[in-house]
N, C-alpha and C positions, 0 to 999 in steps of 0.2 A: 677501249673498256672491255674489260673480262667479265665474260657473264660464269658464273660456275655451273653448266650442265645438268649436273646431276642434283645439285641443290635447287634447281629451279622444280625437276622433275621431280625431287619430294616434298614439293609442295611450298620450299623458303617463298614467305613472301619478299625479303629482299633482290633475291634472284630476276625475282619473275617484276617487280616495280622497274629495276636496271634493265631489263631483256625488251618493257616495254616501251624504257624510254630512248633506247638505242633503233629502237623501228619505228617511234615519231623524231626521231631526230633526220634531219633535212641535208646532212653531210653528205657525202658519196661514199666514203670509206666506213662511216658506219652504217649507210644502207645494207651495202653489201655484206657486212660483219651479219647484220641483220638476217639477210635471207638467206644467209650459210646455217645460221642458229636456227631459224623455219625451218631450215631442207633436214638437219638432222634430228629438229625436234618430231618431226611429219609423221612415224609410226606411233607417236603416244597420243596424236589429237582425233580428234570426230569422235571420242566418246562422248561426249554431251550432249544435252537437248539445249537447242538457242531458241528464247524467245523473244521476240519484237514486241515492245508495249509502246504504244504512242496513245495520244490523246491531249483533248486543245487542251490550256493554259487553264488552272483553276478545276480540270478534273478529277484531281487528287493521285496525280501519277505518283511524287517521291512517298506519300502515306502507302499505298499500294503498294509499291517492288518492298516496302519497307517491313508493311506487315506477310506479305506475302514470301517474303527471304527469310525472315524470321521462320515461317511456320514450313518452309521449304528445309533448314535447318534443326527443327526438331522432328522433320522426318529422315535424319541422318545424311543430308546433301550438304556437297560444298556450293556455295553461291557467289555467281562474278556478277557482277554490274557495271556496263561499259555506257556511256551516255555517250549520246553522238549529238554532234552539231548544236556547240554551246551556245545560245543569245547573250547580246552580249547585255553586265549587268544593268547600263541606262535604260535600255527597254526591259526588263524585268526577267526575271526567270533565267537568269544565271545558272549553269547545270554547274557549274563550279562550288555552288552554294550544296552540294548535293548531299555531300559528305556531313555538314549539318545536321540536312536537314531528315537526313537517314541517321540519325545519333547513335541510335540500339544497336543498327545493321551493322555499322561502319566499328562497332566496340570486337562485334566477335570476332573472333581468330575463323572464323568458318565462311565467312563472308570476305571480298575482294571488291573494294568498288573505286572507279578509276575512270576521270571525264577524258573523253577523247579534245585534240585541239582541234579547233575548226578552220585553221586555214595551214597550210602545206600543196609542194608542187605533188605533182601525179599522186592521182590519186583522190587526195586529201582526204579527209573524215572519214569514206568508207574505207580503203586501204587500209588505214590506220587501224582502225575496228576491227576487221577482218584476221589482220596479223596477230593482236591482240587478243582476238578470240583465241588462234591458236596455241598461243602463248598460256593461254588461262588453264585451257584442257591440257594443255602438257602439264602443266603443273594438279593438276588433279581435278580442278572442279567439276562440276559433277552439272551443273543448272548455271549458264551463260545470259542472260538480261540485258537484254539492248535498247535503251531506252532514246526514245527524240523528243525535240522540244518542239512545237508548232507543230502546224500543216502543209506541209511542201516535199521539197523534192528529195528532205533527207528519207522520208516515210517509204519510199520507193525502194532508195536506195539498201536500208536496212532488211523490207523484205524481202531484199533480193539475196539476203546472205543469212535469216534463220529459217529454224524448222518452220516455226510456227510464230502467225504475226496477228497481235491481241489488238484490239481497241478501242480503249477506256471511252464512255462514257456519260454525260452529268446525266440524273432523271428529269428531262425536261421531255416529257413527247409532243409538246408544240412546235417544238423549234426545228424542226424538219432534220437536217442531217448535222445541226451544228457545227455549220464552216466546215464539216467534214467532206472532201469532195469523193463523189462517185465512186470516181477511181477507186481509192482506198478503201473503199468499201467491199471493193469486188478483192481489195489483195488480203483481207481480213480473212484470216479464217475462225476468229471468233471477237462480239462483241459483249463489252460487259461495262454492265450500269454498275457506275460508282454510286458510293453516298447512300444504297439502299438504305435511309435509316429515319427513325424517329417518323414527323411529318411527310417525310417523302419516300416512304415505304409504298403508298398508293400510287402514287406519282410514277417511281420505277416501276414498278407492275405494268403500268399504261406505258410506259418507253419500252421497255420489252418486246411487250405485242407488237406495238408501230415498229418498233425493229426488225420483230419477224415477220412483219408480211413485208418489207421491203427484200429484203435479204431472197426470200422468194423469188422474186420477182428480177434475181440475179443468175448467170450461169454457173453453176458451184463446177466445181474438180469430182474426176469421177468417184473417187470412194469416201469424201469427207463432203459432210453438208454443215457452213457455216452454222453455230449458235451462238446464242443469244442466251445470258446470266444476269443474274445480276447478286450485287457482294453493297458488303460495307468495310473498306477495308478500317475505318475508324474504329469499327464494333469487334473488328474481330471476327464477321459473319460471313461465312461463304465460300471465303477463299481453299478450304478445301474441297468444295465442288470444284471451284476453279482449275484446280492442280489433277484432280480428277480426271476431267475435260481433256486436259494437256497429253494426262497417259493415255488414255485411251486413245488420242489422236496419233501419240507415237507407235502406240501397239498395235493401228489399225495402220499406219501407214505402212512399217515395217513388213507386217500382211503383206500388204501388197505391193510392193517393190518400190512404195513411191517414195520412202525416205530416204536410201541412198539414190535413187536415180534426179531426186530432185535438189541432192547435195553436190551429184557428179554436174549436173546443169548448171547449177550457182557457181560453181570455179571454172566451168569453160565460158561461160558467159564473161565472169569475172578479166580471165585472160583473155576475152576479144576486147574487151574495154581497157584494159592496160595499153594492150599493143597500140588501142589509135592513137591514148594519149601519149606514145614514146614516139610514133609515128610524127605525132604532133609537134611534142618539143623536138625533137631532131631536123623536122623542117626549121622551124622556128631558128635553130642554133645556125644553119646553114648560111654561111657569107653569101655566097650570088641572093638567096632569097630574102634577106636582112638588105639587102641596097637595093633590091628593085619592089619588095613590098610597099615604100610610101610611095611609091611613084603610079604602082599599079592601083592603091587606092584612092589616088587623085582621080585620074582617069573613068574609073568605076563610079567616084563620086558626081561625076565633069558628064556620065555618059557619055564616055570616048571609046569604052569598049562593053563590054558583057560580064558580068561575075564569074560566066562561067569560064571564057577565054580568061581572063584572068588569073583563075584560079587552075587552069590547066599547065599556064606557063608558068608557075610556080613549080607546080608538082613537075613538069617536064626537067627542070634545074636539077632536080634528085635524082 
């Protein structure tokens, strides 16, 4: 597959789409070609602000991202939306419908919307999303929004690859943490109570106070205290305030040397994770390991040897 790098760096959508398809491919020769392209465009990356957005189903993520994206375009920004962890259409909330749910945004030349495939070897969704993010940066996108569906492992993975992590909430003060784990609250740089309109206005204000109190109990990073805001994506209220908060975070993070430090740390952690995954792959492909694995599994199940001894036997084969 030939990718025109000049076209890609000029923001040509077709060249970008082809490069992302290459990154998502499971073929070894495509993977090698994708890594070469990534290395070549690396000097052109890192100039965006990366925002992770999560929240339980029904919180209005698609509406919020569309309204937010259109607002950013009005401010002269180019916006890429990457969707992580697509759920099955049978279970509802399939992310592949996002282009239709973000109809207005997807029609804009300054926006690029791309769902990430959920399966894949080595690195799975997170690797594809990280690498897609770099390609979007090389193509000149200023703001990259990474959306996650559901509340689970994908939140932790996305928080580990973005500059600012935001959790959308519903105006429902009595509903404790709305199924959002305390760990995810600790990852959040901001909680934004969406659907703060009509009859829900007072409830949204109550919810805001509730979460502000909850956040005071959590340990904060040195320069930034997570904030709680209310907005209405439907009514387009307070969207500018949300962007103002993210901009302030960015300015403070750069001023405190935390911005690039965080990105360097994320890259190092990602390398370490890939190293372990590659070792696991190599281990599984080793013919001696393949031969002995079923027998050792059986011995562990039957209590004839300890899991430690069985694992060490396999590692020693390398």
